[in-house]
TORKOLMAR-279965 format. One record per residue (C-alpha): residue number from 0; residue in three letters; x negated, y negated, z. Coordinates in nm, 2 decimals, always signed. Layout:
N
   n res     xx     yy     zz
 NUM ALA      X      Y      Z
...
//
This chain:
400
   n res     xx     yy     zz
   0 MET  -6.49  +2.08  -4.83
   1 ARG  -6.60  +1.81  -4.57
   2 VAL  -6.52  +1.46  -4.67
   3 LEU  -6.66  +1.15  -4.49
   4 PRO  -6.37  +0.93  -4.36
   5 LEU  -6.39  +0.56  -4.28
   6 LEU  -6.44  +0.53  -3.91
   7 ALA  -6.57  +0.24  -3.68
   8 LEU  -6.76  +0.50  -3.45
   9 CYS  -7.11  +0.37  -3.53
  10 GLY  -7.06  -0.03  -3.55
  11 LEU  -7.32  -0.27  -3.66
  12 MET  -7.42  -0.32  -3.29
  13 THR  -7.45  +0.06  -3.21
  14 PHE  -7.63  +0.24  -3.50
  15 ALA  -7.89  +0.35  -3.23
  16 ALA  -7.65  +0.54  -3.06
  17 CYS  -7.52  +0.73  -3.34
  18 ARG  -7.56  +1.13  -3.31
  19 PRO  -7.62  +1.38  -3.60
  20 ASP  -7.29  +1.54  -3.51
  21 GLU  -7.08  +1.23  -3.55
  22 GLU  -6.88  +1.14  -3.84
  23 LEU  -7.02  +0.87  -4.10
  24 ALA  -6.88  +0.54  -4.14
  25 MET  -6.80  +0.57  -4.51
  26 ASP  -6.57  +0.36  -4.71
  27 GLY  -6.35  +0.65  -4.86
  28 THR  -6.45  +1.01  -4.92
  29 ILE  -6.74  +1.18  -5.11
  30 VAL  -6.64  +1.50  -5.27
  31 ASP  -6.85  +1.80  -5.23
  32 ILE  -7.05  +1.83  -5.56
  33 ASN  -7.02  +2.21  -5.54
  34 ASN  -6.64  +2.16  -5.60
  35 GLY  -6.68  +1.94  -5.89
  36 THR  -6.46  +2.00  -6.20
  37 ASP  -6.58  +2.00  -6.56
  38 THR  -6.25  +1.87  -6.72
  39 GLY  -6.38  +1.91  -7.08
  40 GLY  -6.52  +2.26  -7.02
  41 ASP  -6.88  +2.38  -7.08
  42 PRO  -6.92  +2.34  -7.46
  43 ASN  -7.12  +2.67  -7.47
  44 THR  -6.83  +2.90  -7.33
  45 GLY  -6.58  +2.83  -7.61
  46 ASN  -6.72  +3.09  -7.86
  47 PRO  -6.66  +3.44  -7.73
  48 SER  -6.95  +3.58  -7.94
  49 VAL  -7.19  +3.37  -7.74
  50 ASN  -7.39  +3.57  -7.47
  51 ILE  -7.43  +3.29  -7.20
  52 ALA  -7.71  +3.46  -7.02
  53 SER  -7.91  +3.52  -7.34
  54 LEU  -7.83  +3.16  -7.45
  55 GLN  -7.98  +3.02  -7.13
  56 GLU  -8.30  +3.22  -7.15
  57 LEU  -8.33  +3.13  -7.52
  58 GLY  -8.30  +2.77  -7.39
  59 ARG  -8.58  +2.81  -7.14
  60 LEU  -8.80  +2.94  -7.41
  61 LEU  -8.73  +2.65  -7.66
  62 PHE  -8.76  +2.40  -7.35
  63 TRP  -9.12  +2.53  -7.30
  64 ASP  -9.23  +2.60  -7.66
  65 PRO  -9.46  +2.33  -7.83
  66 ALA  -9.34  +2.46  -8.16
  67 LEU  -9.04  +2.21  -8.14
  68 SER  -9.30  +1.92  -8.15
  69 GLY  -9.46  +1.80  -8.48
  70 GLN  -9.81  +1.86  -8.38
  71 LEU  -9.74  +2.15  -8.19
  72 ASP  -9.88  +2.00  -7.87
  73 VAL  -9.59  +1.89  -7.66
  74 ALA  -9.30  +2.07  -7.53
  75 CYS  -8.98  +1.94  -7.35
  76 ALA  -9.14  +2.07  -7.03
  77 THR  -9.46  +1.84  -7.07
  78 CYS  -9.27  +1.55  -6.94
  79 HIS  -9.00  +1.76  -6.74
  80 HIS  -9.21  +1.98  -6.55
  81 PRO  -9.09  +2.16  -6.24
  82 ASP  -9.40  +2.06  -6.04
  83 PHE  -9.26  +1.70  -6.06
  84 GLY  -8.89  +1.78  -6.01
  85 TYR  -8.85  +1.82  -6.39
  86 ALA  -8.99  +1.48  -6.44
  87 ASP  -9.37  +1.40  -6.48
  88 GLY  -9.47  +1.19  -6.19
  89 ARG  -9.59  +0.92  -6.42
  90 ALA  -9.45  +0.56  -6.47
  91 LEU  -9.45  +0.61  -6.84
  92 PRO  -9.50  +0.95  -7.00
  93 ILE  -9.76  +1.06  -7.25
  94 GLY  -9.62  +1.28  -7.51
  95 VAL  -9.80  +1.33  -7.85
  96 GLY -10.17  +1.35  -7.83
  97 GLY -10.17  +1.38  -7.46
  98 GLN -10.37  +1.64  -7.26
  99 GLY -10.33  +1.74  -6.89
 100 LEU -10.02  +1.74  -6.65
 101 GLY  -9.84  +1.47  -6.47
 102 PRO -10.01  +1.16  -6.32
 103 GLY -10.34  +1.32  -6.46
 104 ARG -10.23  +1.34  -6.81
 105 PHE -10.43  +1.11  -7.05
 106 ASP -10.44  +1.02  -7.42
 107 ALA -10.68  +1.28  -7.56
 108 VAL -10.70  +1.13  -7.93
 109 ASN -10.67  +0.77  -7.87
 110 ASP -10.43  +0.71  -8.18
 111 ASP -10.16  +0.47  -8.25
 112 ILE  -9.89  +0.66  -8.08
 113 GLY  -9.93  +0.53  -7.73
 114 LEU  -9.70  +0.56  -7.43
 115 VAL  -9.32  +0.67  -7.42
 116 GLY  -9.16  +0.34  -7.35
 117 ARG  -8.93  +0.47  -7.05
 118 ASN  -8.98  +0.67  -6.74
 119 ALA  -8.89  +1.04  -6.78
 120 PRO  -8.58  +1.12  -6.60
 121 THR  -8.52  +1.44  -6.40
 122 ILE  -8.35  +1.73  -6.58
 123 ILE  -8.23  +1.84  -6.23
 124 ASN  -7.84  +1.82  -6.20
 125 THR  -7.79  +1.68  -6.52
 126 ALA  -7.52  +1.94  -6.56
 127 PHE  -7.31  +1.70  -6.34
 128 ASN  -7.39  +1.38  -6.53
 129 GLY  -7.10  +1.14  -6.53
 130 MET  -6.93  +1.31  -6.23
 131 ASP  -6.68  +1.05  -6.09
 132 VAL  -6.57  +0.99  -5.72
 133 ASN  -6.34  +1.25  -5.75
 134 GLY  -6.58  +1.51  -5.86
 135 ASN  -6.46  +1.51  -6.22
 136 PHE  -6.69  +1.52  -6.52
 137 ASN  -6.70  +1.61  -6.88
 138 ALA  -7.00  +1.80  -6.98
 139 GLY  -6.97  +1.75  -7.35
 140 GLN  -6.94  +1.36  -7.31
 141 ALA  -7.18  +1.31  -7.02
 142 PRO  -7.39  +0.99  -7.04
 143 MET  -7.77  +1.05  -7.11
 144 PHE  -8.08  +0.84  -7.11
 145 TRP  -8.15  +0.51  -6.95
 146 ASP  -7.93  +0.34  -7.18
 147 ASN  -7.65  +0.58  -7.20
 148 ARG  -7.70  +0.61  -7.59
 149 ALA  -7.63  +0.98  -7.62
 150 GLN  -7.31  +1.18  -7.47
 151 GLY  -7.38  +1.53  -7.36
 152 LEU  -7.67  +1.73  -7.30
 153 GLU  -7.65  +1.88  -7.66
 154 ALA  -7.69  +1.55  -7.83
 155 GLN  -7.97  +1.45  -7.57
 156 ALA  -8.17  +1.76  -7.66
 157 LEU  -8.23  +1.67  -8.02
 158 LEU  -8.35  +1.30  -7.99
 159 PRO  -8.70  +1.37  -7.81
 160 LEU  -8.78  +1.60  -8.10
 161 GLN  -8.72  +1.31  -8.34
 162 SER  -8.90  +1.05  -8.13
 163 PHE  -9.25  +0.95  -8.28
 164 GLU  -9.40  +0.90  -7.92
 165 GLU  -9.24  +1.19  -7.75
 166 MET  -9.27  +1.48  -7.97
 167 ARG  -9.26  +1.42  -8.35
 168 GLY  -9.59  +1.22  -8.40
 169 HIS  -9.73  +1.20  -8.75
 170 ALA  -9.64  +1.55  -8.86
 171 PHE  -9.35  +1.46  -9.05
 172 ASP  -9.10  +1.18  -9.11
 173 GLU  -8.80  +1.14  -8.88
 174 SER  -8.56  +1.21  -9.15
 175 VAL  -8.69  +1.56  -9.18
 176 SER  -8.80  +1.63  -8.84
 177 LEU  -8.50  +1.85  -8.73
 178 ASP  -8.49  +2.04  -9.07
 179 SER  -8.89  +2.10  -9.03
 180 ILE  -8.85  +2.25  -8.68
 181 VAL  -8.56  +2.47  -8.78
 182 ASN  -8.76  +2.61  -9.06
 183 ARG  -9.06  +2.66  -8.83
 184 LEU  -8.83  +2.87  -8.59
 185 ARG  -8.67  +3.06  -8.88
 186 ALA  -9.03  +3.19  -8.98
 187 ASN  -9.04  +3.32  -8.64
 188 ASP  -8.93  +3.68  -8.61
 189 THR  -8.90  +3.67  -8.24
 190 TYR  -8.67  +3.36  -8.24
 191 GLN  -8.48  +3.53  -8.52
 192 THR  -8.41  +3.81  -8.27
 193 LEU  -8.34  +3.60  -7.98
 194 PHE  -8.09  +3.38  -8.15
 195 ALA  -7.91  +3.68  -8.29
 196 ALA  -7.88  +3.81  -7.93
 197 ALA  -7.75  +3.49  -7.80
 198 TYR  -7.51  +3.40  -8.09
 199 GLY  -7.40  +3.75  -8.17
 200 GLN  -7.49  +3.73  -8.53
 201 GLN  -7.78  +3.66  -8.76
 202 ASN  -7.90  +3.35  -8.94
 203 THR  -7.79  +3.12  -8.65
 204 ILE  -8.12  +2.91  -8.61
 205 ASN  -8.00  +2.55  -8.69
 206 ALA  -8.02  +2.23  -8.51
 207 THR  -7.69  +2.27  -8.34
 208 ASN  -7.76  +2.60  -8.19
 209 ILE  -8.12  +2.49  -8.08
 210 ALA  -7.96  +2.20  -7.90
 211 ALA  -7.68  +2.42  -7.74
 212 ALA  -7.94  +2.67  -7.62
 213 ILE  -8.18  +2.40  -7.46
 214 ALA  -7.84  +2.25  -7.29
 215 ALA  -7.74  +2.57  -7.17
 216 PHE  -8.08  +2.62  -6.99
 217 GLU  -8.07  +2.26  -6.84
 218 ARG  -7.73  +2.31  -6.70
 219 THR  -7.88  +2.59  -6.48
 220 ILE  -8.14  +2.35  -6.31
 221 VAL  -7.92  +2.24  -6.03
 222 ALA  -8.01  +2.15  -5.66
 223 THR  -7.70  +2.12  -5.45
 224 ASN  -7.80  +2.25  -5.10
 225 SER  -7.96  +1.95  -4.96
 226 PRO  -7.92  +1.85  -4.59
 227 PHE  -7.63  +1.62  -4.70
 228 ASP  -7.45  +1.90  -4.88
 229 ARG  -7.50  +2.13  -4.58
 230 PHE  -7.34  +1.86  -4.37
 231 GLN  -7.05  +1.85  -4.60
 232 ALA  -7.02  +2.22  -4.57
 233 GLY  -6.98  +2.21  -4.21
 234 ASP  -7.33  +2.20  -4.05
 235 SER  -7.30  +1.92  -3.82
 236 ASN  -7.66  +1.93  -3.73
 237 ALA  -7.79  +1.91  -4.10
 238 LEU  -7.84  +1.53  -4.08
 239 THR  -8.05  +1.35  -3.82
 240 ALA  -7.96  +1.03  -3.65
 241 ASP  -8.18  +0.80  -3.86
 242 GLN  -8.03  +0.97  -4.18
 243 ILE  -7.68  +0.89  -4.05
 244 ARG  -7.77  +0.54  -3.99
 245 GLY  -7.94  +0.51  -4.32
 246 MET  -7.61  +0.63  -4.50
 247 ASP  -7.40  +0.41  -4.33
 248 ARG  -7.63  +0.11  -4.41
 249 LEU  -7.64  +0.20  -4.77
 250 GLN  -7.25  +0.18  -4.78
 251 GLN  -7.22  -0.14  -4.55
 252 ILE  -7.51  -0.32  -4.76
 253 GLY  -7.32  -0.23  -5.09
 254 CYS  -7.56  +0.00  -5.24
 255 MET  -7.29  +0.28  -5.29
 256 ASP  -7.07  +0.02  -5.50
 257 CYS  -7.29  +0.17  -5.77
 258 HIS  -7.45  +0.48  -5.62
 259 SER  -7.12  +0.64  -5.56
 260 GLY  -6.96  +0.97  -5.59
 261 PRO  -7.13  +1.31  -5.55
 262 MET  -7.42  +1.23  -5.76
 263 PHE  -7.47  +0.90  -5.59
 264 SER  -7.44  +0.73  -5.93
 265 ASP  -7.16  +0.57  -6.10
 266 PHE  -7.34  +0.64  -6.45
 267 GLN  -7.27  +0.29  -6.56
 268 LEU  -7.50  +0.03  -6.72
 269 HIS  -7.60  -0.26  -6.46
 270 VAL  -7.83  -0.56  -6.51
 271 ILE  -8.04  -0.54  -6.19
 272 GLY  -8.34  -0.74  -6.31
 273 VAL  -8.62  -0.48  -6.28
 274 PRO  -8.96  -0.64  -6.41
 275 ASP  -9.11  -0.52  -6.72
 276 SER  -9.38  -0.25  -6.71
 277 PRO  -9.74  -0.41  -6.74
 278 GLN  -9.84  -0.10  -6.95
 279 LEU  -9.60  -0.23  -7.23
 280 ALA  -9.68  -0.49  -7.48
 281 THR  -9.32  -0.60  -7.52
 282 SER  -9.03  -0.65  -7.28
 283 ASP  -8.76  -0.38  -7.27
 284 ALA  -8.42  -0.55  -7.31
 285 GLY  -8.24  -0.23  -7.23
 286 ALA  -7.88  -0.15  -7.36
 287 ASN  -7.76  -0.38  -7.64
 288 GLY  -8.02  -0.63  -7.55
 289 THR  -7.87  -0.72  -7.22
 290 TYR  -8.14  -0.59  -6.97
 291 ALA  -7.89  -0.32  -6.86
 292 PHE  -7.98  +0.01  -6.75
 293 ARG  -7.78  +0.33  -6.61
 294 THR  -7.77  +0.37  -6.21
 295 ALA  -8.01  +0.66  -6.13
 296 THR  -7.89  +0.94  -5.91
 297 LEU  -8.03  +0.92  -5.55
 298 ARG  -8.04  +1.30  -5.54
 299 ASN  -8.39  +1.46  -5.54
 300 LEU  -8.57  +1.12  -5.55
 301 THR  -8.86  +1.25  -5.33
 302 GLU  -8.94  +1.50  -5.60
 303 THR  -8.89  +1.25  -5.91
 304 GLY  -9.08  +0.91  -5.86
 305 PRO  -9.20  +0.68  -5.97
 306 TYR  -8.87  +0.49  -6.01
 307 PHE  -8.66  +0.27  -6.22
 308 HIS  -8.64  +0.29  -6.60
 309 ASN  -9.01  +0.20  -6.65
 310 GLY  -9.17  +0.35  -6.34
 311 VAL  -9.26  +0.00  -6.18
 312 GLY  -9.12  +0.12  -5.84
 313 GLY  -9.40  +0.32  -5.71
 314 ASN  -9.24  +0.45  -5.38
 315 LEU  -8.88  +0.41  -5.22
 316 GLN  -8.99  +0.14  -4.99
 317 GLN  -9.10  -0.07  -5.28
 318 VAL  -8.77  -0.01  -5.46
 319 LEU  -8.54  -0.10  -5.16
 320 GLN  -8.76  -0.42  -5.09
 321 PHE  -8.71  -0.51  -5.47
 322 TYR  -8.32  -0.54  -5.40
 323 LEU  -8.39  -0.79  -5.12
 324 ALA  -8.57  -1.01  -5.38
 325 ALA  -8.29  -0.94  -5.64
 326 ARG  -8.02  -1.04  -5.39
 327 GLY  -8.19  -1.35  -5.29
 328 ASN  -8.33  -1.61  -5.54
 329 GLY  -8.55  -1.36  -5.74
 330 GLY  -8.86  -1.44  -5.56
 331 PRO  -9.08  -1.19  -5.41
 332 GLY  -8.94  -0.98  -5.13
 333 PRO  -9.10  -0.90  -4.79
 334 GLY  -9.32  -0.63  -4.93
 335 GLY  -9.65  -0.81  -4.95
 336 PRO  -9.91  -0.75  -5.23
 337 GLY  -9.74  -0.53  -5.52
 338 ALA  -9.39  -0.64  -5.41
 339 LEU  -9.15  -0.66  -5.73
 340 ASN  -9.00  -0.97  -5.85
 341 VAL  -8.71  -1.02  -6.06
 342 ASN  -8.76  -0.98  -6.44
 343 PRO  -8.80  -1.35  -6.56
 344 ASN  -8.58  -1.27  -6.86
 345 VAL  -8.28  -1.22  -6.65
 346 SER  -8.11  -1.53  -6.50
 347 ARG  -7.96  -1.50  -6.16
 348 ASN  -7.62  -1.55  -6.33
 349 ASP  -7.69  -1.24  -6.57
 350 LEU  -7.76  -1.01  -6.27
 351 ASP  -7.47  -0.78  -6.18
 352 VAL  -7.24  -0.92  -5.92
 353 GLU  -7.28  -0.62  -5.73
 354 ILE  -7.67  -0.72  -5.69
 355 ARG  -7.60  -1.08  -5.59
 356 ASN  -7.35  -0.98  -5.34
 357 LEU  -7.56  -0.71  -5.17
 358 ASN  -7.58  -0.79  -4.78
 359 ASN  -7.90  -0.86  -4.60
 360 PHE  -8.12  -0.58  -4.46
 361 ASN  -8.45  -0.54  -4.28
 362 ASN  -8.73  -0.31  -4.26
 363 ASN  -8.55  -0.10  -3.99
 364 ASP  -8.26  -0.04  -4.24
 365 VAL  -8.52  +0.03  -4.52
 366 GLN  -8.67  +0.33  -4.31
 367 ASP  -8.33  +0.46  -4.23
 368 MET  -8.22  +0.45  -4.58
 369 ILE  -8.52  +0.63  -4.72
 370 ALA  -8.46  +0.87  -4.45
 371 PHE  -8.10  +0.94  -4.58
 372 ILE  -8.22  +0.95  -4.93
 373 ARG  -8.47  +1.23  -4.83
 374 ALA  -8.15  +1.40  -4.70
 375 LEU  -8.04  +1.42  -5.04
 376 ASN  -8.34  +1.63  -5.15
 377 ASP  -8.30  +2.01  -5.23
 378 PRO  -8.64  +2.16  -5.35
 379 ASP  -8.48  +2.50  -5.42
 380 PHE  -8.42  +2.47  -5.78
 381 ASP  -8.53  +2.71  -6.07
 382 ARG  -8.91  +2.66  -6.10
 383 ILE  -8.98  +2.96  -6.35
 384 ILE  -9.24  +2.90  -6.60
 385 PRO  -9.24  +3.16  -6.89
 386 ALA  -9.57  +3.32  -6.92
 387 THR  -9.56  +3.31  -7.30
 388 VAL  -9.32  +3.16  -7.56
 389 PRO  -9.23  +3.31  -7.89
 390 SER  -9.47  +3.07  -8.10
 391 GLY  -9.77  +3.22  -7.90
 392 LEU  -9.87  +2.86  -7.81
 393 HIS  -9.93  +2.75  -7.46
 394 PRO  -9.61  +2.71  -7.26
 395 GLY  -9.58  +2.35  -7.19
 396 GLY  -9.81  +2.22  -7.46
 397 ASN -10.15  +2.07  -7.39
 398 ILE -10.10  +2.04  -7.02
 399 GLU -10.43  +2.20  -6.89
//
């Protein structure tokens, strides 16, 4: 494992001289993500009758099958598609009633369902959600969603199925949504066979096991061989000079106070003052009405934009320039037309102290920081799309 010690080799006045084979001026160490430890144990491995490989493949089919949606038109993969880094490339998703894929998806029925209220986060590396600076995490208690309202992928997996905008629609009431989906799958002979193979016994189709299968599949979607990861593994040429400068500046500016650890996120809730989405009629006040949202990982950002909890950050330059506005008086940053301002519902005193205390930076710094963020991208993740799903519906729902 390679760690990044605090060195003064590349001081503020000598960034241009930093070479890719030099150590990074990091505060403390970053543990190799591949050496992380699940302190709670994978919840799916505790039952000796469970066939993990079969469970993972069952989860893949469930993830892609629109049979889990009320109106049979949306799958988990609709808004978490490998072509968009297991997100959807949209600021805000269109779930029930939508047609098409990614940015080209549109509301095909023009009903009262509307947009999903928050940006679709990537599935990539959610197996490591909650990983701390020492590389420890608890898969069963990992924080999920932009407001950390669920713990563990098993809990997360069932909530979109019950959401009116995401997958349920008008087909049935929320109170009976899971029972309705369970009954639908129980009536399918192929699913009966697949669940029996995964769980080692008959009559195992229930909401708990559906969630466990989806979570088992999602934990296989990992990307841990980025240029940064290769640098940690000993390849001193894996990072370029501008990427090294960018990593150093992220640390010195204060970004890594929150974007910390192997996942480059502390997974905590922070008030950073992101403006509301112009696509939504009401303000999103975040967790407990505080305008706090979870720190996003910096990994694979080049695959998973737009950014922030509501997708108002169209590109990485716009995102970084927003922080200049947030650390100042809340007015527009240097981005010109389209620059993001701090949400007027959030006073300066309400902003997290980490935001207010960010050090200044300029456009050259922005370009170097973007270069480093790109060094956290690993495109070599599982992109397999099943040719068919047990329901006979189109894998991914109405995405063509």
